[in-house]
Structures are given as C-alpha cells and as structure tokens.
C-alpha positions in Angstrom: -6.6 -18.8 -4.8 -6.4 -17.9 -8.4 -6.1 -14.2 -9.3 -9.4 -12.5 -10.2 -9.2 -8.9 -11.5 -12.6 -8.0 -10.2 -12.1 -9.2 -6.7 -8.5 -7.7 -6.7 -10.0 -4.4 -7.7 -12.6 -4.7 -4.9 -9.9 -5.2 -2.3 -7.9 -2.2 -3.7 -11.0 -0.1 -3.5 -11.5 -0.8 0.2 -8.0 0.1 1.4 -8.5 3.9 1.7 -11.8 3.5 3.7 -10.2 0.8 5.9 -7.1 2.9 6.7 -9.3 6.0 7.1 -11.6 4.2 9.6 -8.5 3.1 11.6 -6.8 6.5 11.7 -9.1 9.5 11.1 -9.3 11.9 13.9 -6.9 10.0 16.2 -4.5 12.0 18.3 -0.9 12.2 17.1 0.1 10.0 20.0 -1.5 7.1 18.1 -0.6 8.0 14.6 2.9 9.2 14.9 4.3 6.6 17.3 6.6 3.9 15.9 7.2 0.3 17.0 10.9 1.0 17.2 13.8 2.6 15.6 13.7 2.6 11.8 10.1 1.4 11.8 7.3 3.5 10.3 4.4 5.2 12.1 0.9 4.9 10.8 1.2 8.5 9.5 4.3 7.4 7.5 2.6 4.4 6.1 -0.1 6.6 4.7 2.6 8.7 3.1 4.1 5.6 1.6 0.8 4.4 0.2 0.4 7.9 -1.5 3.9 7.6 -3.0 3.0 4.2 -4.4 -0.2 5.5 -6.0 1.8 8.2 -7.7 4.9 6.3 -8.8 4.4 2.5 -8.6 1.3 0.5 -9.5 -0.4 2.3 -12.4 2.8 3.7 -13.9 4.3 0.3 -13.9 1.1 -1.3 -15.3 1.1 1.3 -18.1 4.8 0.6 -18.8 4.0 -3.1 -19.2 1.1 -2.5 -21.5 3.0 0.0 -23.6 6.5 -1.4 -23.7 6.5 -4.9 -22.3 9.8 -6.0 -20.9 11.8 -3.7 -23.2 11.8 -0.9 -20.6 12.8 -1.4 -17.0 10.6 0.0 -14.2 12.0 3.0 -12.4 13.2 2.0 -9.0 10.7 2.6 -6.3 11.9 4.7 -3.3 10.3 3.0 -0.4 11.3 5.8 1.9 10.3 8.8 -0.2 7.5 9.7 2.3 10.1 10.4 4.9 11.5 13.2 2.8 8.1 14.6 1.7 6.1 16.5 4.3 2.6 16.6 3.0 0.4 18.0 5.8 -1.9 16.6 8.4 -3.1 13.0 8.5 -6.5 14.0 7.4 -5.0 15.7 4.4 -3.0 12.5 3.6 -6.0 10.3 4.0 -8.1 12.4 1.6 -5.2 12.5 -0.8 -4.7 8.7 -0.7 -8.5 8.2 -1.3 -8.5 10.5 -4.3 -5.3 9.0 -5.8 -6.7 5.5 -5.3 -9.9 6.5 -7.1 -7.8 7.8 -10.0 -5.7 4.7 -10.0 -8.8 2.4 -10.2 -10.3 4.6 -12.9 -7.0 4.1 -14.9 -7.1 0.4 -14.2 -10.7 0.1 -15.4 -9.7 2.2 -18.5 -7.1 -0.4 -19.5 -9.9 -2.8 -20.3 -7.6 -5.7 -19.3 -8.0 -9.1 -20.9 -6.7 -12.4 -19.5 -4.0 -12.2 -22.2 -3.0 -8.7 -20.9 -2.5 -10.1 -17.4 0.2 -12.4 -18.8 2.1 -9.5 -20.4 5.6 -9.1 -19.0 7.5 -6.1 -17.6 11.0 -5.8 -16.2 11.6 -5.0 -12.6 15.0 -3.4 -11.8 15.8 -6.0 -9.1 13.4 -9.0 -9.7 13.7 -9.2 -13.5 10.8 -10.4 -15.6 7.4 -10.0 -13.9 3.8 -10.2 -15.3 1.0 -7.7 -15.0 -0.9 -10.2 -13.0 1.9 -10.5 -10.5 2.1 -6.7 -10.3 -1.6 -6.4 -9.6 -1.5 -9.2 -7.1 1.4 -7.6 -5.3 -0.6 -4.3 -5.1 -3.4 -6.1 -3.2 -1.0 -7.9 -0.9 1.0 -4.7 -0.4 -2.1 -2.9 0.7 -3.1 -5.7 3.1 0.4 -5.8 4.6 0.2 -2.1 5.4 -3.3 -2.4 6.9 -1.8 -5.1 9.2 1.2 -2.9 9.9 -1.0 0.0 10.9 -3.1 -2.2 13.2 0.0 -3.6 14.8 1.5 -0.2 15.4 -1.8 0.9 17.0 -2.0 -2.2 19.1 1.5 -1.7 20.5 0.5 1.7 21.9 -0.9 -0.3 24.8 1.7 -3.1 24.9 2.8 -2.3 28.5 -0.8 -1.6 29.7 -2.2 -5.1 28.9 0.0 -6.7 31.6 0.0 -10.5 31.6 -2.4 -10.7 28.6 0.6 -10.1 26.4 1.0 -13.9 26.4 -2.3 -14.1 24.5 -1.8 -11.2 22.1 0.4 -12.3 19.2 0.1 -8.8 17.6 2.3 -7.5 20.4 5.0 -10.0 19.7 5.0 -9.5 15.9 
C-alpha cells in the first residue's frame, strides 16, 4: 500500500485510545507482568511511547524539514522509560494521549506537501532516510506496540488455557 499522510495520521490518532481501552483500570498484575526476562510490561511500553513522543517522531521530522540530511538525528534511547518513573498507568495513559495530540497538531502545522515527504534526514545508524519513511515507521511502531501489549496480556493466561495453546499463536509468539 502506498503511503498516504491522511490515513497515516488517522492511525496515529487512534493509538492512545486503543492502548487506553486495553489497559485503563486493569490491575497491576496485568499491566506490570512481563513475557520474560528483558521483555517489557504493558506499563513500560506506554512509557516508551511517551518517550518517543517527546524525543523521536516530531523532533526528527522538524530536523528533516529545517536541516535536511546536514544534521544527524540524536540517538533514541529505547530504554529511557526504564529509568524514568512517571506515576501510575492512568497518569501515563493521559500523558501519552496529550503528547500525541500535541504531536499531531505539530504534524498538521507542518503543512506537508508530497515534495516534503521526499525530503531527507540522517539517522545515526541507518544513514539517509526520508520524512515519508519516518512517518511510515511511526505508524508501524505504534501498531507493533499495540500487538506487543495484546501479546503480553494474552500470556497472562498462557498456562490456564490448557490444550488450546495449540490453537493460540499469540501464546507462541
């Protein structure tokens, strides 16, 4: 499917509500459990999404629009949320929703054209990337974490489903 800014924006707009619907008011036994060592809980995933809103997507888009590939993106700390303790899950969900609204307002404010989407930036590891690739990655990143949250929640009952495990691919992922 070809990139479409309007539909990408619509997907990005849905993520906070989707994550909130899955997680709001669940007991910590659901939201703080991990699939295994060095894996993230749903709580930590929300923290990671918040960190991305603050330091990744819009700041990098802005850098591409203002400087092109002449300035390299700041490296993104994928584990920053493990060092930052930001409060309850409800607080994090509200913060994520507010930051996403701000991000989408900034995105709208760019008034992007098809030519802008082809503009290039420089990733510290990947090299030259386009704004379109960055925005596409933002959508896929969100969806990947929605899947991750659903998988972590599903695995809470991995032992309880008994022989149905054979039919539940989410438990083997």
